Each structure stands twice: as structure tokens, then as C-alpha cells.
LUMZANU-77268 format. One line per field, with one value per residue: y, x, z of N, C-alpha, C in turn. Coordinates in steps of 0.05 Angstrom, whole numbers, plus 32768, in hexadecimal, padded with zeros to 4 digits. Last residue first. Layout:
npy <- (Y|...)
npx <- (X|...)
npz <- (Z|...)
capy <- (Y|...)
capx <- (X|...)
capz <- (Z|...)
cpy <- (Y|...)
cpx <- (X|...)
cpz <- (Z|...)
END
This chain:
npy <- (7F65|7F99|7FA3|7FDA|800D|8010|8043|8076|8069|805C|8057|8068|8032|801F|8024|800D|8020|8057|8070|8053|8057|808E|8099|807B|8092|80C7|80BD|80A7|80D3|80F8|80DF|80E3|811B|814C|816E|8158|817F|8177|8163|8157|8134|813F|817F|81A1|81D5|81D0|81BB|81EB|820F|81F5|81F7|822F|823C|8222|8214|81FA|81ED|81CC|8195|8174|815F|812E|811A|80E5|80F3|8106|8130|8127|812C|815D|818C|819E|818C|81A5|81DC|81DC|81CC|81F8|8221|820D|820D|8240|8246|825E|8237|8226|8210|81DD|819D|815F|8123|80FB|80BB|80A5|80CB|80B1|80B1|80E2|80DC|80CF|80DF|80BD|80CC|8112|8148|8162|8155|8174|81A7|81A9|81A8|81D7|81FC|81F3|81D1|81A1|8160|811D|80DB|809C|805F|8028|7FE7|7FE1|7FF2|802B|8042|8068|808D|80A6|80BD|80E2|8102|8118|8133|8159|8175|818D|81AD|81C4|81C1|818E|815F|811E|80ED|80A8|806A|802A|7FE8)
npx <- (8249|8221|81DF|81CC|819E|815E|814B|811B|80D9|80C5|80F7|80EB|80E1|8105|80E3|80B4|8086|8083|80A2|8091|8059|8052|8068|8048|8016|8020|802B|7FFB|7FD9|7FF0|7FE6|7FAE|7FA6|7FD5|7FF3|8019|8036|807A|809C|80D4|80EA|80F8|810E|8134|8135|814B|811E|80FF|8120|8120|80E9|80E2|8105|80EF|80AA|807D|8047|8022|803F|8058|8090|8095|80BA|80C4|80D9|8103|80EF|80CF|80EA|8107|80FA|810A|80E5|80B5|80C2|80C9|8097|8078|808E|8082|8049|8031|7FFC|7FC9|7FC4|7FF8|801E|8036|8022|803F|8039|805F|8060|8051|8039|8022|7FDB|7FBE|7FCF|7FEF|8023|8044|8026|8011|8008|8029|8012|7FE3|7FFA|8010|7FE0|7FC8|7FEB|7FE5|7FA6|7F8D|7FA2|7F8E|7FA6|7F9D|7FBC|7FC0|7FD0|7FD9|7FC5|7F9B|7F6B|7F71|7F90|7F69|7F48|7F6D|7F79|7F46|7F3D|7F67|7F5B|7F2B|7F3A|7F78|7F9E|7FC4|7FEA|7FE2|8004|7FFD|8013|800D|8011)
npz <- (813C|8158|8140|8117|8129|810A|80DB|80E9|80D0|809E|8069|8025|7FF6|7FC0|7F81|7F6C|7F86|7F8C|7F64|7F34|7F35|7F35|7F01|7EDF|7EE8|7ED6|7EA0|7E8E|7E97|7E74|7E44|7E44|7E44|7E35|7E54|7E8C|7EBD|7EC5|7EFD|7F1F|7F5A|7F8D|7FA5|7FBE|7FB0|7F7E|7F64|7F64|7F47|7F15|7F08|7F06|7EDC|7EB0|7EAE|7EA8|7ED4|7EE8|7F0F|7F40|7F60|7F8E|7FC3|7FF0|8031|804F|806D|809A|80C9|80C4|8092|8062|803D|804E|8046|800E|7FFC|800D|7FEE|7FBB|7FBB|7FE9|8015|7FFE|7FC1|7F92|7F64|7F66|7F7F|7F8F|7FAB|7FD4|7FF0|801E|8057|8094|80A1|80CF|8114|8140|813F|8124|80E8|80E4|80E6|80C3|8091|8093|8095|8062|8044|8054|803E|8006|7FF7|7FF9|7FFD|7FFF|7FF7|7FDE|7FDD|7FB3|7F9D|7F56|7F25|7F21|7F21|7F47|7F2E|7F0E|7F34|7F4B|7F1F|7F15|7F46|7F45|7F16|7F28|7F53|7F62|7F8B|7FA9|7FBD|7FD1|7FEE|7FF1|8006|7FED|8000)
capy <- (7F48|7F8F|7F9C|7FBD|8004|800C|8027|806F|806F|8070|804D|806C|804A|8017|802D|8005|8003|8046|8077|8057|803D|807E|80A6|8076|8076|80C2|80CA|8097|80BA|80FE|80E3|80C8|810A|8135|8177|8157|816F|8189|8159|816E|8135|8127|816E|8184|81CF|81DD|81A9|81D2|8214|81FA|81DD|821F|8247|8219|8229|81EE|81FD|81D4|81B0|816D|8177|8132|812F|80EF|80EC|80EF|8137|8127|8114|8144|817F|81A6|8183|8188|81D2|81E4|81BC|81DD|8222|8211|81F4|8234|8242|8260|824D|821F|8227|81F5|81B2|817B|8130|8114|80CC|8099|80C3|80C0|80A4|80D2|80E8|80C3|80F2|80BA|80B9|80F6|8137|8166|8149|8157|819D|81A9|8193|81BE|81FB|81EE|81E8|81B3|817A|8136|80F0|80B8|806F|8042|7FF7|7FDC|7FD6|8021|802E|8052|807C|8099|80A8|80CE|80F2|8109|811D|8146|8166|817B|8196|81C3|81D1|8199|817B|8130|8107|80BF|8082|8043|8000)
capx <- (824B|823B|81F1|81D2|81B9|816E|8151|8136|80EA|80B7|80E8|80F9|80D8|8101|80F7|80CE|808A|8075|80A6|80AD|8066|804A|8073|8065|801A|8018|803F|8013|7FD4|7FEF|8002|7FBB|7F9E|7FC7|7FD8|8013|801E|8065|808D|80C4|80E5|8103|80F9|8136|8128|815B|8135|80F5|811A|8139|80F7|80D3|810A|8108|80BF|8094|805E|801E|8035|8046|8082|8095|80A7|80C8|80C1|8109|8101|80C3|80D9|8115|80EF|811A|8101|80B8|80BB|80DF|80AE|8072|808F|809E|8058|8035|801A|7FD3|7FBC|7FE5|800C|8044|801F|803C|8036|8050|8066|8069|8039|8038|7FF5|7FBE|7FBF|7FD5|8010|8042|8037|8015|7FF6|802E|802C|7FE2|7FEA|8022|7FF5|7FBB|7FE8|7FFE|7FB8|7F85|7FA3|7F8F|7F9E|7FA2|7FA9|7FCA|7FC1|7FE2|7FC2|7FB6|7F70|7F5F|7F9D|7F80|7F3E|7F60|7F8F|7F54|7F2C|7F64|7F74|7F2B|7F29|7F66|7F86|7FB9|7FE6|7FDF|7FF8|8004|8004|801C|8000)
capz <- (813A|814F|8157|811B|8123|8123|80E2|80E3|80E6|80AE|8081|803E|8003|7FDC|7F94|7F62|7F82|7F9F|7F80|7F3C|7F33|7F4C|7F19|7EE0|7EEE|7EF2|7EB1|7E8D|7EA5|7E91|7E4C|7E43|7E5B|7E2A|7E4C|7E6F|7EB6|7EBA|7EE6|7F16|7F3D|7F82|7F99|7FC1|7FCA|7F92|7F69|7F70|7F63|7F24|7F0B|7F19|7EF7|7EBB|7EB1|7E9A|7ECD|7ECC|7F0B|7F2A|7F59|7F71|7FBA|7FD5|8021|803D|8057|8080|80C6|80C8|80AA|8079|803A|804E|8061|8020|7FF6|8017|800B|7FC3|7FBA|7FCF|8014|801A|7FD4|7FA7|7F66|7F6F|7F6C|7F97|7F90|7FD3|7FD9|8012|803A|8087|809D|80B6|80FF|813D|814B|8141|80F6|80DB|80F5|80DF|8099|8090|80AC|807A|8041|805A|805B|8013|7FF7|7FE4|800A|7FF0|800A|7FD7|7FEC|7FB9|7FB0|7F71|7F2C|7F25|7F0C|7F4D|7F41|7F01|7F22|7F5C|7F2C|7F00|7F3D|7F5B|7F18|7F10|7F58|7F4C|7F90|7F90|7FC5|7FBA|7FF5|7FE0|800F|7FEB|8000)
cpy <- (7F3D|7F70|7F92|7FB9|7FE6|8003|8026|8052|8068|807A|8063|8062|804E|8031|8021|800C|7FFA|8028|8065|805C|803F|8063|8096|8081|8070|80A5|80C4|80A2|80A9|80E4|80E9|80CA|80EF|8122|8160|815F|816F|8177|816E|8165|814D|8126|8156|8175|81B1|81D8|81B5|81BF|81FB|81FD|81E0|8203|8237|8223|821D|8202|81ED|81E4|81B6|8187|8170|814B|8133|8103|80F6|80E5|811F|8128|8112|812B|8163|819A|818D|8180|81B4|81DA|81C2|81CB|8207|8212|81F7|821B|8234|825D|8249|8237|821F|820C|81CB|818E|814C|811E|80E4|80AA|80B7|80B8|80B6|80C6|80D6|80CF|80E8|80CC|80B6|80E5|8119|8154|814C|814A|817F|81A0|8192|81A7|81E0|81EB|81E1|81CE|818E|814E|810A|80CA|808C|8051|8012|7FEF|7FCF|8004|8021|803C|8065|8085|8099|80B7|80DC|80F7|810C|812E|8151|816A|8182|81AA|81D0|81A8|818A|814C|8118|80D7|809A|805B|8019)
cpx <- (8261|823C|820B|81E4|81BC|818A|8162|813C|8107|80C8|80DB|80E9|80E7|80F9|80F0|80E4|80A5|807C|8099|80B0|8083|8057|806C|8071|8038|801D|8039|8029|7FED|7FEB|8003|7FD8|7FAB|7FC0|7FC7|7FF7|8019|804D|8079|80B7|80D3|80FF|8106|811D|8125|8150|8148|810C|8110|8133|8110|80E0|80FA|810E|80D8|80AB|8072|8036|8030|8037|8072|8084|80AB|80B2|80C6|80F0|8107|80D6|80CF|8104|80FB|8110|8113|80D5|80BF|80DA|80C5|808B|808B|80A0|8075|8047|801F|7FF2|7FCA|7FDD|7FF5|8032|802E|8039|802E|8051|8054|8072|8054|8038|8009|7FDA|7FC0|7FC3|7FF3|802D|8030|8023|7FFA|801D|8032|7FFC|7FE8|8013|8007|7FCF|7FDB|7FFC|7FD1|7F94|7F9F|7F90|7FA1|7F96|7FB0|7FB4|7FCF|7FD4|7FCA|7FB5|7F8B|7F62|7F8B|7F8D|7F54|7F56|7F82|7F69|7F39|7F54|7F72|7F44|7F28|7F55|7F71|7FA0|7FDE|7FD9|7FF9|7FF5|800F|800A|8012)
cpz <- (814B|814F|814B|8132|8128|811B|80FC|80EB|80DE|80C6|8090|8056|801D|7FEA|7FB0|7F76|7F77|7F9D|7F94|7F5A|7F3D|7F4C|7F32|7EFA|7EF1|7EF9|7ECE|7E9F|7EA5|7EA1|7E6A|7E4C|7E5B|7E41|7E41|7E69|7E98|7EB3|7EDE|7EFD|7F38|7F63|7F8D|7FB9|7FCE|7FAE|7F7E|7F77|7F72|7F41|7F1B|7F1E|7F0C|7ED7|7EBD|7E9A|7EBD|7EC2|7EED|7F24|7F3F|7F6C|7F9C|7FCE|8005|802E|8045|8068|80A9|80C3|80AD|8093|8050|804F|8063|803C|8009|8014|8018|7FE1|7FC2|7FD1|7FF9|801B|7FEF|7FB7|7F79|7F74|7F77|7F80|7F96|7FB6|7FDB|7FFA|8032|8069|808F|80B2|80E6|8128|8147|814E|8114|80EF|80EE|80F1|80B7|809A|80AB|8093|8059|8058|8063|8032|8007|7FE4|7FF4|8003|7FFB|7FED|7FE7|7FC8|7FB7|7F84|7F49|7F2F|7F0F|7F39|7F4A|7F15|7F15|7F4A|7F3D|7F0D|7F28|7F52|7F2E|7F10|7F40|7F4F|7F79|7F96|7FAC|7FC4|7FDB|7FEA|7FFF|7FF3|8000)
END
């Protein structure tokens, strides 16, 4: 089971991504934050704090109300409990400056949302497949040191 936090304010994109992930052959749980502040609230109430589960992957739009995607990315990547969560910027922007700034803030990938729905579906499936099922996800807690032999 892969826990995904989608940070997206466009209801049409949220529904499209939700429907696309429901067709995914492996179990995925999608949590949605509709602005940057809501995303950070979600993360601050995770894990040991008895709130929602910690995401295995964050899909982050840049153009968000209250706190934009760059602010959210900076908070995530500087927080000791969250910095190892993969963050994929998923945005309509194809500006080099946005990509540079995202990578400078340690985004794991920068993807411009394809205008073609079939291409968007393929891109989303490939991204989720890679981060949720190909790579070894970071552990929720730091591993315990091995005892000397």
C-alpha cells in the first residue's frame, strides 16, 4: 500500500488524478490537501501524533493558495521527519526558473502536467510506479544500529 499526498487546488485535476490512480493495478491511498497550509497541517499531524498516515510520496503543485508550493517544499525538505519523503512537483509550469528553484529546494522530480490526457495518465502511472513500487521507500523511522558481531 502506497500513501500519496496530492497537494492540488484545481478540483478537476484532483478528480482526474483520483480516477487515474483508482485504475492503478496496485493499491494506492490518495490524500488530498487543497492548499499549501493544509498540506503542512497534514504532515504535522502524521505518524506518532495519531493523525493521518505519513505519505510515501507527495505530488505537489506550485501555484497554491495560502502557501505556495515552493514554501511547502522548503518546509518539507528542512523538517527532519519529512525531508526523506519523495516530493514530485507536478505543475503546469514549464519555466526553467521554476524547475531550477524546485530542484534547489530538493524536489525529487519536476514534471510539467501534459496537456494530453493520455500522456498525463501515462506520466502519472510511471511516476507512481517508480516511487511506490520500484524504489525502496524510506523507512518511517531511522533503522536501529546493528549489534557488533
